[in-house]
C-alpha positions as CSV (number, residue, x, y, z in Angstrom):
1,Q,4.9,18.7,22.6
2,S,3.0,15.6,21.6
3,H,2.0,15.3,17.9
4,G,-0.9,13.1,19.2
5,G,-4.0,12.7,17.0
6,G,-2.7,14.5,14.0
7,S,-4.6,17.7,14.6
8,G,-1.4,19.6,14.0
9,S,-0.7,22.9,15.7
10,G,1.0,24.4,12.7
11,T,4.4,24.4,14.2
12,G,7.5,23.6,12.1
13,S,7.9,20.4,14.0
14,D,4.5,19.2,13.0
15,D,5.1,20.2,9.4
16,N,8.4,18.2,9.4
17,V,6.7,15.1,10.8
18,S,3.9,15.4,8.3
19,H,6.4,15.8,5.5
20,Q,8.4,12.8,6.7
21,H,5.3,10.7,6.7
22,E,4.3,11.8,3.2
23,E,7.8,11.0,2.0
24,R,7.7,7.6,3.5
25,M,4.3,6.9,1.9
26,V,5.5,8.0,-1.5
27,Y,8.6,5.8,-1.2
28,Y,6.4,2.9,0.0
29,L,4.0,3.3,-2.9
30,R,6.8,3.6,-5.5
31,K,8.5,0.5,-4.0
32,N,5.2,-1.4,-4.3
33,F,5.0,-0.4,-8.0
34,Y,8.4,-1.7,-8.7
35,K,7.7,-4.9,-6.6
36,T,4.2,-5.8,-7.9
37,G,2.6,-3.1,-9.9
38,S,5.2,-3.1,-12.7
39,L,5.0,-6.9,-13.1
40,M,1.2,-6.8,-13.5
41,A,1.3,-3.6,-15.6
42,N,3.8,-4.9,-18.0
43,S,2.2,-8.3,-18.2
44,C,-1.1,-6.8,-19.1
45,K,0.6,-4.4,-21.6
46,S,2.5,-7.4,-23.2
47,A,-0.7,-9.3,-23.6
48,A,-2.3,-6.3,-25.4
49,L,0.8,-5.8,-27.6
50,L,0.9,-9.4,-28.5
51,G,-2.8,-9.3,-29.3
52,G,-2.1,-6.5,-31.8
53,Y,-4.2,-3.9,-30.1
54,D,-3.8,-0.1,-30.7
55,D,-1.9,2.2,-28.4
56,A,-5.0,3.3,-26.4
57,I,-5.8,-0.3,-25.5
58,V,-2.2,-1.1,-24.7
59,H,-2.2,1.9,-22.4
60,A,-5.5,0.9,-20.8
61,A,-4.1,-2.6,-20.2
62,Y,-1.0,-1.2,-18.6
63,C,-3.0,1.1,-16.3
64,Y,-5.3,-1.8,-15.3
65,G,-2.4,-4.0,-14.4
66,K,-0.6,-1.2,-12.5
67,H,-3.6,-0.4,-10.4
68,V,-4.5,-4.0,-9.7
69,G,-0.9,-4.6,-8.7
70,S,-1.0,-1.7,-6.3
71,A,-4.3,-2.9,-4.8
72,F,-3.0,-6.4,-4.5
73,Q,0.1,-5.2,-2.5
74,L,-2.0,-3.1,-0.2
75,V,-4.4,-6.0,0.5
76,D,-1.3,-8.2,1.1
77,D,-0.1,-5.7,3.7
78,V,-3.4,-5.8,5.5
79,L,-3.4,-9.6,5.5
80,D,0.1,-9.5,7.1
81,F,-1.9,-8.2,10.2
82,D,-5.2,-10.0,9.7
83,G,-4.3,-13.2,7.8
84,S,-3.0,-16.5,9.1
85,S,0.1,-18.2,7.8
86,S,-2.0,-21.1,6.4
87,T,-4.0,-18.7,4.2
88,M,-1.1,-16.3,3.4
89,G,1.6,-18.9,2.6
90,K,4.0,-16.8,4.7
91,A,4.3,-16.1,8.4
92,S,2.0,-13.3,9.8
93,L,3.9,-10.1,10.5
94,A,6.6,-11.1,8.1
95,D,7.1,-7.6,6.9
96,L,7.5,-6.1,10.4
97,N,9.8,-8.9,11.4
98,A,11.9,-8.1,8.3
99,G,12.0,-4.4,9.4
100,L,9.6,-3.1,6.7
101,A,7.0,-0.4,7.4
102,T,4.0,-1.1,5.2
103,A,0.9,1.0,4.7
104,P,-0.9,0.1,7.9
105,V,2.2,1.0,9.9
106,L,2.7,4.2,7.9
107,F,-0.9,5.3,8.5
108,A,-0.6,4.4,12.2
109,A,2.5,6.6,12.4
110,E,0.3,9.6,11.5
111,R,-1.7,8.9,14.6
112,F,1.2,8.0,16.9
113,P,4.2,9.8,15.3
114,D,6.5,10.0,18.2
115,E,6.5,6.3,19.1
116,M,5.9,4.7,15.7
117,D,8.6,6.8,14.0
118,R,11.1,5.5,16.5
119,L,10.1,1.9,15.8
120,I,10.3,2.5,12.1
121,D,13.6,4.2,12.3
122,R,15.1,1.2,14.1
123,K,13.3,-1.2,11.8
124,F,11.4,-2.8,14.6
125,G,14.8,-4.3,15.7
126,E,14.6,-4.2,19.5
127,I,12.8,-6.7,21.6
128,G,9.1,-5.8,21.8
129,D,9.2,-3.5,18.8
130,V,7.1,-5.7,16.5
131,N,4.4,-6.3,19.2
132,R,4.3,-2.6,20.0
133,A,3.9,-1.7,16.3
134,V,1.0,-4.2,16.0
135,E,-0.6,-2.6,19.1
136,L,-0.3,0.9,17.6
137,V,-1.6,-0.3,14.2
138,R,-4.6,-1.8,15.9
139,Q,-5.3,1.3,18.0
140,S,-5.2,3.4,14.9
141,D,-7.2,3.4,11.7
142,G,-4.1,2.1,9.7
143,I,-5.7,-1.1,8.5
144,Q,-9.0,0.6,7.5
145,R,-7.1,3.4,5.7
146,T,-5.0,0.8,3.8
147,K,-8.2,-1.0,2.8
148,D,-9.6,2.3,1.6
149,L,-6.5,3.1,-0.4
150,A,-6.7,-0.4,-2.0
151,H,-10.3,0.3,-2.9
152,V,-9.1,3.6,-4.7
153,Y,-6.7,1.5,-6.7
154,V,-9.4,-1.0,-7.6
155,E,-11.6,1.9,-8.8
156,L,-8.7,3.2,-10.9
157,A,-8.3,-0.3,-12.4
158,I,-12.0,-0.4,-13.2
159,D,-11.8,3.0,-14.9
160,A,-8.8,1.8,-17.0
161,V,-10.6,-1.4,-18.1
162,M,-13.7,0.6,-19.1
163,E,-11.6,2.0,-21.9
164,L,-12.0,-1.5,-23.6
165,E,-14.9,-2.3,-25.8
166,P,-17.8,-3.8,-23.9
167,S,-17.6,-7.6,-23.8
168,P,-17.9,-10.5,-21.4
169,Y,-14.1,-10.6,-21.2
170,R,-13.8,-7.0,-20.1
171,D,-16.7,-7.4,-17.7
172,S,-15.0,-10.4,-16.0
173,L,-12.0,-8.2,-15.2
């Protein structure tokens, strides 16, 4: 009855696990927007409004900030696993130690649903949970998939900024 490598047997149980993982990812991405994306989006929007630009440019500025903020948060989540406390300004694995499941963990849960879901549900609160979660993330493609998703958001930010008139300022973004 293992859900193993995510091949899915089409059973209701597999569908429920897949749906739970999708819900967790949607919640995580929404939380990231409210945490980082909205700050960057509204900062960029405010700059465009204060600059007296039209609605199309204000919207492009907002979208740019929103997508840059999302990419930023995803990269921050990767650095929680790959960065050092001296480069991060915070302890490595701070999110896991705080009981938070970030994108690398959520992607790893798709590969190892039975074990990772238990760790997530108890917020990595038992002795050895954080270390086991790190092992599962490293055995999965969670970090790479998080980098890939960050890249998607970077591309969306570039698309948004391309709505601006060509200039050295736009191109520097």
